[in-house]
C-alpha atoms as a printed R data frame, in Angstrom:
   type eleno elety resid chain resno       x       y       z
1  ATOM     1    CA   UNK     A     1 -28.004 -40.176 -27.811
2  ATOM     2    CA   UNK     A     2 -29.930 -38.436 -25.115
3  ATOM     3    CA   UNK     A     3 -33.454 -39.471 -24.404
4  ATOM     4    CA   UNK     A     4 -35.582 -42.502 -25.191
5  ATOM     5    CA   UNK     A     5 -35.307 -44.881 -28.059
6  ATOM     6    CA   UNK     A     6 -38.121 -47.246 -28.832
7  ATOM     7    CA   UNK     A     7 -37.011 -50.725 -29.762
8  ATOM     8    CA   UNK     A     8 -38.197 -52.171 -33.021
9  ATOM     9    CA   UNK     A     9 -40.717 -54.961 -33.139
10 ATOM    10    CA   UNK     A    10 -39.249 -57.615 -35.388
11 ATOM    11    CA   UNK     A    11 -41.530 -60.223 -36.859
12 ATOM    12    CA   UNK     A    12 -40.627 -63.380 -38.727
13 ATOM    13    CA   UNK     A    13 -41.639 -63.331 -42.380
14 ATOM    14    CA   UNK     A    14 -43.478 -66.662 -42.134
15 ATOM    15    CA   UNK     A    15 -45.518 -65.765 -39.036
16 ATOM    16    CA   UNK     A    16 -46.674 -62.864 -36.956
17 ATOM    17    CA   UNK     A    17 -44.621 -63.971 -33.925
18 ATOM    18    CA   UNK     A    18 -42.839 -61.054 -32.275
19 ATOM    19    CA   UNK     A    19 -39.120 -61.755 -31.942
20 ATOM    20    CA   UNK     A    20 -38.040 -58.600 -30.106
21 ATOM    21    CA   UNK     A    21 -40.015 -55.779 -28.561
22 ATOM    22    CA   UNK     A    22 -38.161 -53.696 -25.975
23 ATOM    23    CA   UNK     A    23 -37.456 -50.075 -25.132
24 ATOM    24    CA   UNK     A    24 -34.518 -48.326 -23.524
25 ATOM    25    CA   UNK     A    25 -33.736 -44.887 -22.186
26 ATOM    26    CA   UNK     A    26 -30.198 -43.532 -22.252
27 ATOM    27    CA   UNK     A    27 -28.455 -43.300 -18.906
28 ATOM    28    CA   UNK     A    28 -27.132 -45.500 -16.151
29 ATOM    29    CA   UNK     A    29 -29.958 -47.067 -14.177
30 ATOM    30    CA   UNK     A    30 -32.576 -45.638 -16.555
31 ATOM    31    CA   UNK     A    31 -35.937 -47.369 -17.042
32 ATOM    32    CA   UNK     A    32 -36.345 -49.950 -19.757
33 ATOM    33    CA   UNK     A    33 -33.853 -52.443 -21.080
34 ATOM    34    CA   UNK     A    34 -30.553 -52.723 -19.239
35 ATOM    35    CA   UNK     A    35 -27.558 -54.859 -20.083
36 ATOM    36    CA   UNK     A    36 -26.981 -57.817 -17.821
37 ATOM    37    CA   UNK     A    37 -25.094 -56.760 -14.698
38 ATOM    38    CA   UNK     A    38 -25.685 -53.012 -15.061
39 ATOM    39    CA   UNK     A    39 -27.519 -52.729 -11.733
40 ATOM    40    CA   UNK     A    40 -24.734 -54.557  -9.904
41 ATOM    41    CA   UNK     A    41 -21.964 -52.462 -11.496
42 ATOM    42    CA   UNK     A    42 -20.460 -55.476 -13.253
43 ATOM    43    CA   UNK     A    43 -18.396 -55.030 -16.409
44 ATOM    44    CA   UNK     A    44 -20.245 -55.044 -19.700
45 ATOM    45    CA   UNK     A    45 -20.496 -58.392 -21.439
46 ATOM    46    CA   UNK     A    46 -22.115 -59.068 -24.781
47 ATOM    47    CA   UNK     A    47 -21.538 -59.136 -28.510
48 ATOM    48    CA   UNK     A    48 -20.355 -55.521 -28.824
49 ATOM    49    CA   UNK     A    49 -17.914 -53.209 -27.090
50 ATOM    50    CA   UNK     A    50 -18.899 -49.565 -26.600
51 ATOM    51    CA   UNK     A    51 -16.613 -46.801 -27.787
52 ATOM    52    CA   UNK     A    52 -15.669 -43.527 -26.152
53 ATOM    53    CA   UNK     A    53 -16.841 -40.371 -27.890
54 ATOM    54    CA   UNK     A    54 -15.662 -36.838 -27.257
55 ATOM    55    CA   UNK     A    55 -18.115 -34.005 -26.752
56 ATOM    56    CA   UNK     A    56 -17.545 -30.457 -27.944
57 ATOM    57    CA   UNK     A    57 -15.760 -29.533 -24.720
58 ATOM    58    CA   UNK     A    58 -13.038 -32.179 -24.919
59 ATOM    59    CA   UNK     A    59 -14.583 -34.643 -22.437
60 ATOM    60    CA   UNK     A    60 -14.858 -38.302 -23.479
61 ATOM    61    CA   UNK     A    61 -17.705 -40.600 -22.528
62 ATOM    62    CA   UNK     A    62 -18.106 -44.348 -22.866
63 ATOM    63    CA   UNK     A    63 -21.319 -44.957 -24.812
64 ATOM    64    CA   UNK     A    64 -22.396 -48.149 -23.006
65 ATOM    65    CA   UNK     A    65 -25.456 -46.487 -21.468
66 ATOM    66    CA   UNK     A    66 -26.895 -45.157 -24.742
67 ATOM    67    CA   UNK     A    67 -30.371 -46.503 -25.506
68 ATOM    68    CA   UNK     A    68 -29.323 -47.547 -29.015
69 ATOM    69    CA   UNK     A    69 -26.346 -49.522 -27.702
70 ATOM    70    CA   UNK     A    70 -28.488 -51.320 -25.128
71 ATOM    71    CA   UNK     A    71 -31.130 -52.261 -27.720
72 ATOM    72    CA   UNK     A    72 -28.836 -53.565 -30.464
73 ATOM    73    CA   UNK     A    73 -26.663 -55.463 -27.966
74 ATOM    74    CA   UNK     A    74 -29.658 -57.232 -26.444
75 ATOM    75    CA   UNK     A    75 -31.268 -57.970 -29.817
76 ATOM    76    CA   UNK     A    76 -28.084 -59.624 -31.090
77 ATOM    77    CA   UNK     A    77 -27.425 -61.467 -27.816
78 ATOM    78    CA   UNK     A    78 -30.902 -63.021 -27.970
79 ATOM    79    CA   UNK     A    79 -31.145 -63.831 -31.675
80 ATOM    80    CA   UNK     A    80 -27.687 -64.332 -33.175
């Protein structure tokens, strides 16, 4: 989606240790969390592959720069 998405703070049930606390903003080169290689223009690597979605005007966009995609990909890459 457009705009910012605040990353969740996940805590282990047995302690108050923070496991993941990040933020991301949708867009290429946006502030916050970026997938590895984004700044260098390298292909996306990680546990998920983004999909293309069509807008209401018939254009399709790869969703790899969505804040939600960046956050869930990094969370899973670090902790799974």
